[in-house]
C-alpha positions as CSV (number, residue, x, y, z in Angstrom):
1,M,-2.8,-9.5,4.8
2,T,-1.4,-6.5,6.7
3,V,0.9,-7.4,9.6
4,S,1.2,-3.9,11.1
5,D,-1.4,-1.3,12.0
6,N,-1.8,2.0,10.1
7,L,-0.1,0.8,6.8
8,R,0.5,3.6,4.4
9,V,-0.7,3.2,0.7
10,R,1.0,5.3,-2.0
11,S,0.3,6.0,-5.6
12,E,3.9,5.1,-6.7
13,P,6.3,2.4,-5.3
14,R,8.6,5.0,-3.7
15,V,8.9,7.6,-1.0
16,A,8.9,10.9,-3.0
17,D,6.9,14.0,-3.5
18,D,5.3,12.6,-6.7
19,S,4.0,9.5,-4.7
20,I,0.7,10.5,-3.3
21,K,-0.1,9.3,0.3
22,Y,-3.6,7.8,0.3
23,E,-5.9,8.0,3.3
24,P,-7.0,6.3,5.4
25,L,-4.2,4.1,6.6
26,L,-4.9,0.4,6.5
27,P,-5.6,-1.3,9.8
28,L,-3.9,-4.5,11.1
29,G,-5.3,-7.6,9.5
30,T,-6.6,-6.0,6.3
31,E,-6.8,-8.7,3.5
32,L,-5.2,-7.6,0.3
33,T,-5.0,-8.8,-3.3
34,V,-1.6,-8.4,-4.8
35,L,-1.8,-6.9,-8.3
36,D,1.9,-6.2,-9.1
37,G,5.4,-6.4,-7.6
38,P,7.8,-6.8,-6.1
39,V,9.4,-3.5,-7.1
40,K,12.4,-2.0,-5.3
41,G,12.3,1.7,-4.5
42,S,13.5,4.1,-1.8
43,G,15.1,1.3,0.1
44,Y,11.9,-0.8,0.3
45,V,10.3,-3.6,-1.6
46,W,6.8,-2.6,-2.8
47,Y,3.7,-4.5,-3.9
48,K,0.7,-3.0,-5.6
49,V,-2.4,-4.1,-3.7
50,E,-6.1,-3.7,-3.6
51,P,-7.9,-4.2,-0.2
52,V,-10.4,-7.1,-0.4
53,S,-13.0,-5.9,2.1
54,F,-11.7,-2.5,3.2
55,T,-13.5,0.5,1.7
56,G,-12.9,4.2,1.7
57,L,-9.3,4.3,0.4
58,E,-8.7,7.5,-1.6
59,G,-7.7,7.5,-5.2
60,P,-8.3,4.4,-7.3
61,G,-8.9,2.1,-4.4
62,Q,-5.5,0.4,-4.9
63,G,-1.9,1.4,-4.5
64,W,1.6,0.5,-3.4
65,V,2.6,-0.7,0.1
66,A,6.1,-1.5,1.4
67,M,6.8,-5.0,2.5
68,A,7.3,-5.6,6.2
69,G,10.8,-6.3,7.4
């Protein structure tokens, strides 16, 4: 579950030009299914997730999010 509002989902587990930023941002409390991870990249720990009940995410409907600190 997201613990912050406006969580960015990316196509790759890193902050880089080749990691597409998907829209829209996930709101606080979005339930997620973890598909892969943890993976370290760009100073963060990433998990590949798919929102359970949230719809409208660009791309494949899943992607990488950075773990909260």
